[in-house]
Every structure is written in structure tokens, then in C-alpha cells.
C-alpha positions, 0 to 999 in steps of 0.5 A: 874683736877676735873674730875680726882679727881671725877674718883679717888673717884668713883674708890676707894670708898668702894663698898656698899654691900646689907647686913648690919651685924648690922641692919635688912633691908627690901628686896622685894620678886620679884619671887616665885617658887614651886619646889615641894609640900613643897619646894619653891625658893624665890628671893628677890631684892637687893637695885639696879640691880647692888648691890652685896649681900656682903656674904662671902662663907660659911656664912648665913643671918638672916631673921626676921618678927613679928607674929600675936602676935607681937613677933619677929621670926628669922631664919638663911638661906644660900642663893643659890646665892651669890656675883656673882649674882648682884641685887638679892638673892635667897633662896631654903626653905622647908615649914614646914606646920602646922598639918603635923608632930605630934612633930611640930603641928604649923609647921615652923613659918618662912617657912610658913610666907615666903610661905604666901608672895606675890610678892612685900611683904618684909622680913627683913634681916641682915648679914652676920653671921657664923663661916666659910669663904671659901677663894678659892683653898681649903683654909678657915677660922674658927672663933669659939666662944672664939677661935682665927681665924683658917686657914685650907687647904683641897685638898678634901672636904668630905660633909655630908648633911641632908635635908635643910642642903644642902644649905651651901654645895651647896654654897661652891661647887659652889665656888670651881667649879666656880673658873677656876684657881682651877683645883685640889680641889675635893669634895664628898657629901653624901646627906641624906633625908626621900624620893626621893621627899625631895631631894633639889637642886637635879638638880643643884647638878647633873649638877655639878657631870656631869660637873666635874665627876673627881672632884665631887662625889654625893651620896644619902641615903634615909630613905624611898627609892622607888623600883629600888632605886640605892642609899643607904638606911637608916642612914649614916654609917661608911662604907658610909662615907668611900666609898662616903665622903672620897677620896678613903677611905683616910683621908689625906688632907681631911676636912669634912663639915657637916650640918643637924639635930643635931641627924644626926651630933651627932650620925651618923657623929661624932662617925663614923668620929672618928672611921675612924681616924679623929679629930675635926681639920679635920671637921666642922659642920655648 
């Protein structure tokens, strides 16, 4: 009888997740890979090899450290791994180094700190946080400031990402195409970058496009493309959105997800989406 009770308690005891939404906790760096001259993949161990991350799809994690003056530095990132990967969490992060960009002479404090970590060092994390939660089969919820929880449904996801804004898109894409019971939800992504070398997680995106050619379309645009470039050049335009983000140019059944620099969202995305007949109930910006 005691064994039965113990088994019952174990079975129904709530699974403890790695993330705590209220408290920062330290996580140890176990792997660090250079993907390009300024992009790294960082993998951190969770509490045990079987611990789940506890991050709803569409949400992100806050990372924090104290700089040399003792001031707290905090940034939010979307990992490229999720609850399907036990015991670890992975981030692909662009390192903004000091002295490279005249507008940001100090570079990125968090990305440079992460780049300076050695295997075995820790960083504090807290989460989940965010407004969007993807539930599966095209359904997701939004919890916006001072508004009730809103549920939306999409047959097609149009995605527009700039630079490091690709990570929440990849998270949702993996969720869509990992679900073997969903054979109908489709997605199209326009991914904007400065140069070809700046294209993050390119291999993962192109594997998805190859595996699901009827359901996922991928298109790049570059500010400074190389010769023989087959993608688009320059800013995101209305025609580019119509051709490469919408499904056959139609807005019906479509939700557009956006993530990138504020200027891209404000000047290149929203006015063009409005011109195409869409409204704020049909888009969301991470």
C-alpha cells in the first residue's frame, strides 16, 4: 500500500522546471561555439540532465550579471532550444564588440560578457517572460499590457525578422514543424540582414525549408549583398511582404509575426502591412 501511495505521489507531483519567473538563478556554461566572426552558440546546463526548461513557445528569458562597477546589466533572449531538450538550454547570440560601431562605442555589455565566459562559469537567468504563447496548430494567445488575454488562430504565419530578431521566429517554426499532428499550418519568412555573413541560424532555417517545401518558404534580403546574390536587396518593401510573407498575396487566415530593430518595425513593416489591408489584430511584434 505504501508503494502504491509513493508511486501516486511521484506520478502526480508537479514537475519542477528549470526556470523561475520570480527569482534569478545561476546556470553553468557547458559549451561555447563560434558560428561566425561575431556570433556564438552558448549552451548552459540545467539543474539535472532530465530537467525541463519550462519555457512556453514564444516566450524569452532574462539574463543578468554585474559589471565591473557593480551595476546590474540585464537583457532578454529567446533560446534556440526549448522544453523538448532536457538538461540544457542553448542561445545563439551576436556579439557586439566595443569600438566597432561609432553609434555604440562600448559595444553590447551583455553579449561581450557572455563571450568572455569560460566553460564552468555561470550567468543568472529568470523566466519565462513575454506576451505571446504558441499553443499549437496555429493557435496562440497574447497577453498585452492592461488588456485581457486574447486568443488568435492562424492558417498561415507570415514572419518578418531582422538580425537577431530571428530567434523567436525559429522557436515558433520548430514548434509548428515538430508537431506531427499538424499537417496544415504554413509559414513564410522574410529575413533581413546587413550582409550574408550576418545571417543567423541559416543552416537550421534552410533545413526546415528543404524538409517542408510545401509549408515553409524562406526569403532573404541584404543591405550589402555579394555579387550573384539571388535574394532581395535593401529594406523590406510592400511588394516583398506581399510576395514572400503572405501566402499567394492573400491576408486571409494570416497572422504576421515581427521581430527586429524598432526602425524596421515602425517604418518598413507596419505601414506596408496596413497598405496591404491588415490591422493590429492580424500582427504581433515581439
